[in-house]
C-alpha positions as CSV (number, residue, x, y, z in Angstrom):
1,M,1.3,2.8,10.1
2,I,-0.9,0.1,8.8
3,N,-4.4,-0.3,9.2
4,V,-5.7,-3.6,9.6
5,M,-9.2,-2.4,8.2
6,L,-7.8,-0.8,5.0
7,D,-4.3,-2.2,4.5
8,P,-3.0,-5.9,3.9
9,L,-0.6,-6.9,6.9
10,P,2.6,-7.5,6.0
11,D,4.7,-10.5,5.4
12,E,8.1,-9.1,4.8
13,W,10.5,-6.7,6.5
14,H,12.6,-4.5,4.6
15,G,12.7,-6.9,1.6
16,Y,13.3,-10.2,3.7
17,K,9.9,-12.8,3.6
18,V,8.7,-13.3,6.8
19,N,6.9,-16.1,8.2
20,T,4.1,-14.3,10.0
21,S,1.9,-17.0,11.6
22,F,0.7,-16.6,14.7
23,R,2.2,-19.8,16.0
24,I,5.9,-18.8,14.6
25,G,5.2,-15.3,16.9
26,I,4.4,-17.6,20.2
27,Q,7.5,-19.5,19.8
28,V,9.4,-16.6,19.1
29,F,8.2,-15.0,22.3
30,L,9.0,-18.3,24.2
31,I,12.6,-18.1,22.7
32,Q,13.3,-15.2,24.2
33,Y,12.9,-16.2,27.6
34,D,14.6,-19.8,27.1
35,K,17.4,-19.8,29.8
36,E,18.5,-23.1,28.1
37,L,19.9,-21.0,25.2
38,N,22.4,-18.5,24.8
39,E,22.0,-15.3,22.8
40,Y,24.0,-16.8,19.7
41,E,21.3,-19.9,19.9
42,K,18.4,-17.8,20.3
43,S,19.5,-15.7,17.3
44,D,19.8,-19.1,15.0
45,V,16.8,-20.3,16.5
46,L,14.9,-17.1,15.4
47,I,16.5,-16.9,12.0
48,H,15.4,-20.5,11.4
49,L,11.6,-19.8,12.4
50,L,11.2,-16.4,10.6
51,F,12.9,-16.9,7.4
52,D,11.7,-20.0,5.5
53,D,14.7,-19.1,2.8
54,R,18.3,-18.3,3.0
55,E,17.6,-14.8,2.5
56,H,17.6,-13.1,6.2
57,P,18.9,-10.0,8.0
58,D,22.3,-10.5,9.4
59,R,22.4,-10.3,13.3
60,Y,22.6,-6.6,13.8
61,E,19.8,-6.1,12.0
62,L,17.8,-9.1,13.5
63,Q,16.6,-7.7,16.8
64,E,15.5,-4.9,15.2
65,C,13.1,-7.1,12.8
66,V,12.0,-9.4,15.9
67,E,10.7,-6.1,17.6
68,W,8.9,-4.9,14.5
69,F,7.3,-8.5,14.2
70,L,6.4,-8.8,18.2
71,N,5.4,-5.3,18.5
72,G,4.5,-3.6,15.0
73,W,0.9,-4.1,15.6
74,F,0.9,-2.0,18.8
75,H,0.1,1.7,17.8
76,D,-0.8,3.1,21.5
77,K,1.8,5.3,22.4
78,P,3.9,3.4,25.6
79,G,2.9,4.0,29.2
80,S,5.1,6.2,31.8
81,S,5.2,3.2,34.0
82,Q,8.6,1.5,34.5
83,D,7.2,-1.5,35.7
84,K,9.2,-4.1,33.3
85,R,7.5,-7.2,34.9
86,R,6.5,-10.0,32.4
87,L,2.9,-10.4,32.6
88,S,2.2,-13.4,30.0
89,D,3.6,-16.7,29.1
90,Y,2.1,-18.6,25.9
91,D,2.7,-22.1,27.7
92,I,1.5,-21.1,30.9
93,D,-1.5,-19.2,29.7
94,Q,-1.8,-21.3,27.0
95,W,-5.4,-22.8,27.8
96,R,-6.9,-19.5,29.1
97,I,-6.0,-18.0,25.8
98,Y,-7.3,-21.1,23.8
99,A,-10.6,-21.1,26.0
100,D,-11.0,-17.0,25.4
101,F,-10.6,-17.5,22.0
102,R,-13.1,-20.5,21.7
103,Q,-15.6,-18.4,23.9
104,I,-15.3,-15.1,23.0
105,Y,-14.6,-15.2,19.5
106,G,-15.2,-18.9,18.1
107,I,-11.8,-19.1,17.3
108,D,-10.1,-22.9,17.2
109,L,-6.7,-21.9,17.7
110,S,-5.6,-25.7,17.5
111,T,-6.9,-25.5,13.8
112,E,-7.3,-21.7,12.8
113,D,-4.4,-19.9,10.7
114,M,-3.6,-16.0,11.3
115,H,-1.3,-13.4,11.1
116,W,0.7,-12.8,14.5
117,W,-0.7,-9.2,14.5
118,V,-4.2,-10.3,14.2
119,F,-3.7,-12.8,17.0
120,C,-2.0,-10.1,18.8
121,G,-5.2,-7.5,18.6
122,L,-7.6,-10.1,19.3
123,L,-5.7,-11.4,22.3
124,W,-5.0,-8.2,24.1
125,N,-8.7,-7.0,23.2
126,M,-10.6,-9.1,25.1
127,P,-13.6,-8.2,27.1
128,H,-11.9,-8.4,30.6
129,K,-14.6,-9.5,32.4
130,Q,-15.3,-12.5,30.1
131,S,-11.6,-12.9,29.8
132,S,-9.7,-15.5,32.2
133,F,-6.5,-14.8,30.6
134,M,-7.1,-11.0,31.1
135,Q,-8.2,-11.3,34.7
136,V,-5.1,-13.1,35.5
137,I,-3.1,-10.7,33.6
138,E,-4.7,-8.2,36.0
139,I,-3.9,-10.3,39.1
140,R,-0.4,-10.2,38.0
141,R,-0.1,-6.4,37.4
142,K,-1.9,-5.9,40.6
143,K,-0.3,-3.5,43.5
144,V,-0.7,-3.9,47.0
145,T,-1.1,-0.7,48.7
146,S,-1.6,0.7,52.2
147,K,-5.5,1.1,51.2
148,M,-6.2,-2.4,51.0
149,G,-7.2,-4.3,54.3
150,N,-5.3,-7.4,55.6
151,E,-8.1,-9.5,53.8
152,E,-7.7,-8.0,50.7
153,R,-3.6,-8.0,50.7
154,K,-3.6,-11.4,51.7
155,A,-6.0,-12.4,48.9
156,V,-4.0,-10.8,46.7
157,H,-0.4,-12.1,47.4
158,E,-2.0,-15.5,47.3
159,A,-3.2,-15.1,44.1
160,Q,-0.6,-13.3,42.6
161,R,1.8,-16.4,44.1
162,I,-0.6,-19.1,42.3
163,Y,-0.2,-17.0,38.7
164,A,3.2,-16.0,39.3
165,L,5.7,-16.1,36.4
166,E,9.6,-16.3,36.4
167,Q,11.1,-13.1,35.8
168,P,14.0,-12.2,33.2
169,Q,17.4,-11.2,34.4
170,E,18.8,-8.4,33.1
171,K,21.0,-9.4,29.8
172,K,24.6,-9.7,30.0
173,E,27.1,-8.1,27.7
174,F,28.8,-10.7,25.6
175,T,32.6,-11.0,26.1
176,A,35.3,-9.8,23.6
177,D,36.1,-13.6,22.7
178,E,32.1,-13.9,22.1
179,K,31.8,-10.8,20.0
180,V,34.9,-12.3,17.9
181,K,33.3,-15.6,17.4
182,I,29.7,-14.0,16.2
183,D,31.6,-11.3,13.8
184,E,33.2,-14.6,12.4
185,Y,30.2,-16.2,11.8
186,D,28.6,-13.4,10.2
187,R,31.2,-12.7,7.7
188,M,31.2,-16.6,7.1
189,M,27.5,-16.2,6.4
190,A,27.8,-13.2,4.1
191,E,30.3,-14.9,2.0
192,L,28.0,-17.7,1.5
193,R,25.3,-15.5,0.2
194,V,27.6,-13.9,-1.8
195,K,28.6,-17.2,-3.3
196,K,24.9,-18.5,-3.8
197,G,23.8,-14.7,-5.2
């Protein structure tokens, strides 16, 4: 486990150099929810974003690398909640995040550069009372209970309607034909890497 106060933050995964800019992290996160791209196209875009040089993991390792990149900063144990709702969106929440970083940390995200893990550590540890972003996350997360009065339930439902995010659908499995095409592409890329190597 890396300790941000003691260790340099990593910029490679299993020997592959990774672009660790927070701007890349935001784009990687957004790609995961992009309905315009199929899984194969998403993999191509992820490879282009994360790996500046020609060396990159194959498609089977790529998802493991993306998981490490997006979540490697987080050291708490996962909660027992089965709630898989999407609670944030870097496009929709951009101004809340930008304003919070300016107000709370004095950081201008339009000019500052930082490691994705630093950005995430700062973002997800902002004081709730000072952060408009964290207040919206709480609204999205809030459960309506029978203990609430009618007015409170109505207010929560209205706030959740205002701040609602589109939720992802379950991922579909690749068809046999799609798997064959992916395997052919991976073989072709492996041959090209050998020729260049």
